Backbone as a chain_set.jsonl record, in Angstrom:
{"seq": "XXXXXXXXXXXXXXXXXXXXXXXXXXXXXXXXXXXXXXXXXXXXXXXXXXXXXXXXXXXXXXXXXXXXXXXXXXXXXXXXXXXXXXXXXXXXXXXXXXXXXXXXXXXXXXXXXXXXXXXXXXXXXXX", "coords": {"N": [[-36.179, -27.202, -117.186], [-35.888, -27.402, -120.896], [-32.455, -28.032, -122.101], [-31.475, -26.467, -123.93], [-33.43, -24.506, -124.606], [-34.038, -20.795, -124.831], [-33.515, -17.357, -123.071], [-34.361, -14.081, -123.55], [-33.806, -11.009, -122.087], [-33.35, -7.487, -122.657], [-32.852, -4.346, -122.195], [-33.316, -1.043, -122.925], [-32.706, 2.714, -122.678], [-33.817, 5.741, -123.695], [-34.5, 8.917, -124.774], [-37.01, 10.282, -123.733], [-40.204, 9.424, -122.254], [-41.964, 9.57, -124.168], [-40.37, 9.099, -126.94], [-39.781, 6.132, -125.936], [-42.412, 4.974, -125.965], [-43.31, 5.042, -128.684], [-41.467, 4.239, -130.095], [-42.22, 1.384, -129.228], [-44.616, 0.867, -130.006], [-44.03, 1.222, -133.132], [-42.501, -0.623, -133.511], [-44.457, -2.883, -132.858], [-45.733, -3.994, -134.849], [-43.752, -5.868, -136.279], [-43.675, -7.758, -134.344], [-45.864, -8.998, -134.401], [-46.235, -9.89, -136.751], [-44.481, -12.416, -136.942], [-43.077, -14.739, -138.33], [-41.182, -17.097, -137.798], [-41.378, -20.127, -135.761], [-39.28, -20.185, -133.847], [-38.671, -18.959, -132.104], [-40.119, -15.859, -130.236], [-41.2, -12.57, -129.718], [-41.144, -10.093, -127.244], [-42.404, -6.56, -126.333], [-41.841, -4.062, -124.224], [-42.513, -0.781, -122.538], [-41.649, 1.698, -120.006], [-41.609, 4.284, -118.741], [-38.799, 5.637, -119.86], [-37.505, 3.823, -120.829], [-37.144, 0.924, -122.693], [-38.161, -2.875, -123.007], [-36.978, -5.64, -124.811], [-38.169, -8.996, -124.228], [-36.701, -11.807, -125.585], [-37.488, -15.026, -126.143], [-36.35, -17.937, -127.437], [-36.451, -20.975, -128.789], [-33.367, -21.992, -129.055], [-30.048, -21.466, -128.648], [-28.948, -20.585, -131.436], [-31.282, -19.174, -132.661], [-32.19, -17.635, -131.04], [-29.89, -15.222, -130.807], [-30.255, -15.348, -133.687], [-33.205, -13.635, -133.445], [-32.409, -11.75, -131.281], [-30.201, -10.311, -132.787], [-31.714, -9.465, -135.005], [-33.855, -7.739, -133.695], [-32.309, -5.607, -132.356], [-30.859, -4.342, -134.592], [-33.427, -3.074, -135.452], [-33.908, -1.55, -133.751], [-31.923, -0.033, -133.788], [-32.109, 1.067, -136.637], [-34.818, 2.554, -136.233], [-33.731, 4.158, -134.367], [-31.837, 5.676, -135.736], [-33.43, 6.942, -137.766], [-35.101, 8.631, -136.527], [-33.456, 10.432, -135.499], [-32.535, 11.591, -137.229], [-34.251, 12.986, -138.412], [-33.874, 14.767, -136.359], [-35.407, 15.438, -133.885], [-34.917, 14.436, -131.573], [-32.279, 13.872, -128.852], [-29.672, 13.398, -126.995], [-30.052, 11.327, -123.798], [-30.342, 13.158, -121.122], [-29.325, 12.717, -118.5], [-28.23, 9.236, -117.191], [-29.117, 6.287, -115.633], [-27.503, 3.567, -113.591], [-27.965, 0.022, -114.304], [-29.001, -1.425, -111.754], [-30.127, 0.353, -111.189], [-32.495, 0.535, -112.878], [-35.871, 0.43, -112.924], [-37.811, -2.506, -112.01], [-39.104, -5.055, -114.111], [-41.942, -5.844, -113.204], [-43.096, -3.462, -112.993], [-43.53, -2.421, -115.09], [-45.146, -1.051, -118.327], [-47.431, -3.965, -119.588], [-45.867, -6.455, -121.103], [-46.187, -7.722, -124.869], [-48.16, -10.505, -125.576], [-47.609, -13.344, -124.082], [-44.814, -14.348, -121.847], [-44.831, -16.798, -120.355], [-46.546, -18.528, -121.013], [-45.777, -18.957, -123.858], [-43.107, -19.915, -123.835], [-43.384, -22.051, -121.51], [-44.521, -23.689, -123.747], [-42.439, -23.849, -125.692], [-40.744, -25.686, -123.455], [-42.154, -27.492, -122.194], [-42.393, -27.024, -119.325], [-43.288, -25.455, -116.676], [-42.768, -21.416, -115.165], [-39.966, -20.835, -115.971], [-37.014, -19.116, -115.883], [-35.112, -18.34, -116.498], [-32.741, -18.007, -119.081]], "CA": [[-36.156, -26.637, -118.359], [-34.665, -27.941, -121.731], [-31.103, -27.332, -122.118], [-31.551, -26.047, -125.621], [-33.837, -23.452, -124.963], [-33.174, -19.767, -124.206], [-34.709, -16.449, -122.762], [-32.701, -13.004, -122.967], [-34.4, -9.22, -121.27], [-32.423, -6.074, -123.014], [-33.437, -3.427, -121.855], [-32.658, -0.031, -123.178], [-32.864, 4.146, -121.808], [-33.881, 6.467, -124.514], [-34.472, 10.119, -124.104], [-37.878, 10.462, -123.137], [-40.812, 8.356, -122.039], [-42.853, 9.328, -125.441], [-39.803, 7.837, -127.415], [-39.802, 4.75, -125.965], [-43.649, 4.496, -126.07], [-43.705, 5.54, -129.537], [-40.825, 2.605, -130.195], [-43.387, -0.02, -128.933], [-45.653, 0.919, -131.189], [-43.507, 1.045, -134.038], [-42.515, -2.614, -133.529], [-45.502, -4.24, -132.713], [-46.111, -4.983, -136.429], [-43.074, -6.626, -136.868], [-43.6, -8.513, -133.46], [-47.152, -9.891, -134.271], [-45.962, -10.607, -138.086], [-43.002, -12.969, -136.765], [-42.87, -15.584, -139.022], [-40.249, -17.869, -136.951], [-41.985, -20.616, -134.661], [-38.072, -20.994, -133.001], [-38.197, -17.029, -131.446], [-41.023, -15.374, -129.993], [-40.542, -11.586, -128.909], [-42.218, -9.33, -126.49], [-42.073, -5.783, -125.991], [-42.8, -2.738, -123.385], [-42.037, 0.605, -122.215], [-41.893, 1.78, -118.611], [-40.978, 5.379, -118.828], [-38.018, 6.707, -120.967], [-36.837, 2.593, -120.774], [-38.01, 0.143, -123.128], [-37.193, -4.015, -123.116], [-36.965, -6.201, -125.06], [-37.914, -9.956, -124.216], [-37.208, -12.516, -126.669], [-37.72, -16.696, -125.986], [-36.221, -19.042, -128.294], [-36.061, -22.633, -128.957], [-32.172, -22.641, -129.328], [-29.35, -20.089, -128.979], [-28.897, -19.809, -132.579], [-32.322, -18.778, -132.872], [-32.142, -16.255, -129.876], [-29.078, -15.106, -131.589], [-30.76, -14.163, -134.618], [-33.524, -12.427, -133.255], [-31.324, -10.606, -130.845], [-29.472, -9.453, -133.884], [-32.666, -8.645, -136.165], [-34.496, -6.45, -133.023], [-31.186, -4.862, -131.966], [-31.32, -3.55, -136.239], [-34.718, -2.264, -135.726], [-34.185, -0.5, -132.408], [-31.181, 0.945, -134.294], [-32.186, 2.027, -137.537], [-35.606, 3.773, -135.69], [-33.021, 5.366, -133.654], [-31.12, 6.439, -137.325], [-34.449, 7.942, -138.183], [-35.792, 9.665, -135.491], [-32.385, 11.295, -135.363], [-31.758, 12.268, -138.591], [-35.078, 13.673, -138.071], [-33.35, 16.101, -135.358], [-36.318, 15.447, -133.129], [-34.321, 13.232, -130.736], [-31.432, 14.366, -128.253], [-29.166, 12.512, -126.465], [-30.42, 11.579, -122.374], [-29.424, 14.356, -119.783], [-28.556, 11.637, -117.39], [-28.184, 7.88, -117.035], [-28.554, 5.441, -114.247], [-27.329, 2.177, -113.875], [-28.94, -1.076, -114.67], [-29.486, -2.145, -111.291], [-31.308, 1.011, -110.679], [-33.626, 0.656, -113.471], [-36.975, 0.154, -112.612], [-38.125, -3.746, -112.076], [-39.829, -5.179, -115.184], [-43.004, -5.567, -112.917], [-43.542, -2.017, -113.031], [-43.957, -1.357, -116.824], [-46.03, -2.123, -119.213], [-47.37, -5.672, -119.55], [-45.476, -7.325, -122.367], [-47.466, -8.07, -125.526], [-48.004, -11.802, -125.841], [-47.62, -14.209, -122.48], [-44.223, -15.045, -122.091], [-44.793, -18.045, -119.573], [-47.168, -19.863, -121.945], [-44.948, -19.567, -125.137], [-41.59, -20.81, -122.714], [-44.282, -23.82, -121.591], [-45.165, -24.612, -124.844], [-41.06, -24.452, -125.784], [-40.186, -26.336, -122.934], [-43.184, -28.453, -121.686], [-42.35, -26.86, -118.272], [-43.813, -24.136, -115.983], [-41.851, -20.837, -114.427], [-38.93, -20.8, -116.377], [-37.429, -17.527, -114.919], [-34.437, -17.307, -116.957], [-32.281, -19.414, -120.246]], "C": [[-35.5, -27.247, -119.309], [-33.229, -26.867, -121.71], [-30.857, -26.262, -123.15], [-32.192, -25.008, -125.669], [-33.488, -21.83, -123.669], [-33.94, -18.88, -123.903], [-33.629, -15.034, -122.384], [-33.4, -11.811, -122.984], [-33.202, -8.496, -121.603], [-33.547, -4.807, -122.715], [-32.641, -1.48, -121.901], [-33.067, 1.505, -122.707], [-33.007, 4.696, -123.197], [-34.233, 8.183, -123.753], [-35.53, 9.972, -123.246], [-38.377, 8.996, -123.382], [-41.687, 8.372, -123.405], [-41.643, 8.427, -126.233], [-39.86, 6.528, -127.254], [-41.378, 3.797, -126.223], [-43.701, 4.347, -127.381], [-42.727, 4.442, -130.291], [-41.743, 1.385, -130.117], [-43.683, -0.198, -129.734], [-45.025, 0.899, -132.295], [-43.457, -0.586, -134.121], [-43.426, -3.967, -133.512], [-45.836, -4.646, -133.74], [-45.313, -5.826, -136.979], [-43.23, -8.155, -135.565], [-44.64, -9.661, -133.94], [-47.014, -10.201, -135.994], [-44.4, -11.819, -137.924], [-43.358, -14.241, -137.752], [-42.14, -17.083, -138.478], [-41.242, -18.607, -135.858], [-40.365, -21.056, -133.684], [-37.931, -20.34, -132.107], [-40.195, -17.08, -131.331], [-40.499, -13.76, -129.267], [-41.77, -10.617, -128.189], [-41.572, -8.049, -125.9], [-42.766, -4.915, -124.608], [-41.819, -1.687, -123.163], [-42.172, 1.137, -120.893], [-40.697, 2.971, -118.664], [-40.237, 5.664, -119.92], [-37.501, 5.055, -121.17], [-37.345, 1.688, -121.565], [-37.059, -1.725, -123.218], [-37.842, -4.543, -124.072], [-37.155, -7.721, -124.307], [-37.82, -10.766, -124.997], [-36.811, -14.311, -126.002], [-37.331, -17.012, -127.327], [-36.131, -20.044, -128.526], [-34.801, -23.04, -128.877], [-31.872, -20.986, -129.443], [-29.044, -19.968, -130.164], [-30.265, -18.952, -132.926], [-32.478, -17.773, -132.149], [-30.73, -15.446, -130.334], [-29.11, -14.158, -132.476], [-31.695, -13.072, -134.587], [-33.34, -11.587, -132.847], [-30.465, -9.408, -132.174], [-30.904, -8.519, -134.875], [-33.592, -7.723, -134.998], [-33.588, -5.426, -132.174], [-31.162, -4.159, -133.433], [-32.245, -2.801, -136.115], [-34.537, -1.3, -134.7], [-32.733, 0.479, -132.857], [-31.456, 1.93, -135.4], [-33.701, 2.733, -137.455], [-35.182, 4.806, -134.757], [-32.549, 6.09, -134.82], [-31.913, 7.399, -137.361], [-34.882, 8.824, -137.439], [-34.443, 10.508, -134.878], [-31.916, 11.949, -136.536], [-33.185, 13.161, -138.63], [-35.276, 15.003, -137.175], [-34.787, 16.932, -134.57], [-35.98, 14.318, -131.692], [-32.938, 13.71, -130.322], [-31.069, 13.562, -127.21], [-29.923, 12.412, -124.428], [-29.919, 12.461, -121.781], [-28.957, 13.239, -118.965], [-28.778, 10.586, -117.523], [-27.92, 7.009, -115.849], [-28.392, 3.976, -114.783], [-28.057, 0.9, -113.991], [-29.038, -1.353, -113.524], [-30.595, -1.218, -110.414], [-32.305, 1.233, -110.903], [-34.963, -0.065, -112.832], [-37.44, -1.406, -112.552], [-39.054, -4.155, -113.318], [-41.223, -5.239, -115.017], [-43.26, -4.433, -112.87], [-43.771, -1.276, -114.305], [-45.028, -2.121, -117.1], [-46.087, -2.722, -119.851], [-47.149, -5.97, -120.608], [-46.695, -7.969, -123.205], [-47.157, -9.759, -125.425], [-47.984, -12.604, -124.373], [-46.039, -15.097, -122.604], [-43.926, -16.534, -121.548], [-45.581, -19.261, -120.516], [-46.396, -20.127, -123.212], [-43.461, -20.429, -124.369], [-42.517, -22.032, -121.989], [-44.433, -24.579, -122.764], [-43.379, -25.203, -125.955], [-40.394, -25.961, -125.321], [-40.685, -27.734, -122.456], [-43.185, -28.198, -120.244], [-42.9, -25.83, -118.02], [-42.781, -23.467, -115.57], [-40.541, -21.206, -114.932], [-38.56, -19.343, -116.261], [-35.886, -17.446, -115.744], [-33.801, -18.57, -118.438], [-30.88, -19.077, -119.958]], "O": [[-34.449, -27.768, -118.936], [-33.016, -25.679, -121.469], [-30.057, -25.332, -123.046], [-31.891, -24.257, -126.598], [-33.052, -21.72, -122.523], [-35.117, -19.069, -124.209], [-32.716, -14.864, -121.576], [-33.678, -11.475, -124.136], [-32.138, -8.727, -121.029], [-34.717, -4.589, -123.027], [-31.802, -0.944, -121.177], [-34.172, 1.391, -122.175], [-32.29, 4.124, -124.018], [-34.205, 8.491, -122.561], [-35.306, 9.596, -122.096], [-37.915, 8.019, -123.971], [-42.131, 7.29, -123.792], [-41.776, 7.203, -126.249], [-39.973, 5.755, -128.205], [-41.546, 2.612, -126.509], [-44.261, 3.273, -127.6], [-43.292, 3.747, -131.135], [-41.864, 0.549, -131.012], [-43.364, -1.148, -130.449], [-45.777, 0.164, -132.937], [-44.185, -1.428, -134.646], [-43.355, -5.155, -133.826], [-46.321, -5.777, -133.75], [-45.663, -6.531, -137.925], [-42.946, -9.314, -135.866], [-44.419, -10.872, -133.913], [-47.945, -10.879, -136.428], [-43.497, -11.902, -138.756], [-44.524, -14.532, -137.486], [-42.665, -18.137, -138.834], [-41.888, -17.882, -135.101], [-40.319, -22.055, -132.966], [-37.218, -20.712, -131.174], [-41.081, -17.749, -131.862], [-39.59, -13.72, -128.438], [-42.945, -10.49, -128.533], [-40.566, -8.097, -125.193], [-43.885, -5.091, -124.125], [-40.633, -1.679, -123.494], [-43.336, 0.886, -120.58], [-39.473, 2.842, -118.648], [-40.822, 5.948, -120.966], [-36.754, 5.157, -122.143], [-38.449, 1.431, -121.084], [-35.853, -1.888, -123.403], [-38.994, -4.223, -124.366], [-36.177, -7.885, -123.579], [-38.906, -10.88, -125.566], [-35.744, -14.525, -125.426], [-37.865, -16.467, -128.293], [-34.909, -20.143, -128.409], [-34.634, -24.24, -128.661], [-32.475, -19.984, -129.826], [-28.658, -18.803, -130.255], [-30.065, -17.926, -133.575], [-33.009, -16.819, -132.717], [-30.861, -14.532, -129.52], [-28.639, -13.023, -132.542], [-31.559, -11.997, -135.172], [-33.7, -10.518, -133.34], [-30.303, -8.192, -132.267], [-30.962, -7.346, -135.247], [-34.153, -6.796, -135.582], [-34.074, -4.57, -131.436], [-31.629, -3.03, -133.281], [-32.106, -1.694, -136.634], [-35.061, -0.195, -134.837], [-32.522, 1.564, -132.315], [-31.229, 3.139, -135.362], [-33.996, 3.455, -138.408], [-35.751, 5.834, -134.391], [-32.92, 7.262, -134.876], [-31.569, 8.555, -137.115], [-35.025, 9.958, -137.897], [-34.529, 11.154, -133.834], [-30.984, 12.746, -136.642], [-32.945, 14.31, -139.003], [-36.159, 15.86, -137.135], [-35.16, 18.106, -134.545], [-36.778, 13.626, -131.059], [-32.225, 14.017, -131.278], [-31.923, 13.019, -126.509], [-30.232, 13.474, -123.888], [-28.708, 12.559, -121.981], [-27.735, 13.107, -119.032], [-29.829, 10.506, -118.157], [-26.871, 6.949, -115.209], [-28.82, 3.394, -115.78], [-29.17, 1.078, -113.495], [-29.604, -2.402, -113.829], [-31.421, -1.524, -109.555], [-33.141, 1.769, -110.176], [-34.862, -1.155, -112.27], [-37.404, -1.64, -113.76], [-39.935, -3.311, -113.476], [-41.966, -4.931, -115.949], [-44.388, -4.516, -112.383], [-44.06, -0.105, -114.554], [-45.605, -3.11, -116.649], [-45.331, -2.715, -120.822], [-48.086, -5.868, -121.399], [-47.718, -8.496, -122.766], [-46.021, -10.185, -125.216], [-48.651, -12.003, -123.53], [-45.933, -16.163, -123.211], [-43.102, -17.308, -122.035], [-45.302, -20.451, -120.662], [-46.301, -21.269, -123.663], [-43.098, -21.574, -124.639], [-41.969, -23.129, -122.098], [-44.474, -25.807, -122.841], [-43.154, -26.238, -126.583], [-39.883, -26.875, -125.968], [-40.026, -28.766, -122.33], [-43.892, -28.988, -119.619], [-43.135, -25.072, -118.96], [-41.744, -24.112, -115.413], [-39.934, -21.999, -114.211], [-39.375, -18.439, -116.443], [-35.385, -16.329, -115.617], [-34.313, -19.661, -118.689], [-29.97, -19.717, -120.484]]}, "num_chains": 1, "name": "protein.A"}
C-alpha cells in the first residue's frame, strides 16, 4: 500500500431501518456525481446502521470527503427531525456489538477496485 493512500469506515446508528435505507437512497446521487478523482465514497445500510466508506489518495482528500459526507448526514438528519418524523433511538449498542460490514447491504461501487487503482496493489485492508 502506498503510504499516502487512506481509507475510513464510518458507521452510524439511526432510529429505524427505514431511516437508514432512506438516507442511503438520498445520498446516492451525491456519490454518483462525485467530481473528485482523489476520493471515492461507498454507502450502505444494515438494519438501523449506515456505513460510509471513503477511500482517498491522500489524507487531505480523506479529511475533505469525511467533512463533506458528515455534513450531508447532519443536514439530512436536521431535515428529518424538523419534519417531526424522527425520534431518538430507544437503545444503542457499542461499536463492538455492531454487525460486521459483510452482513450489510452491498456497498455501492467496488472499493477493492478503486483502492487498487489508487495504489496499484490489491487487498488493502485499511489506511
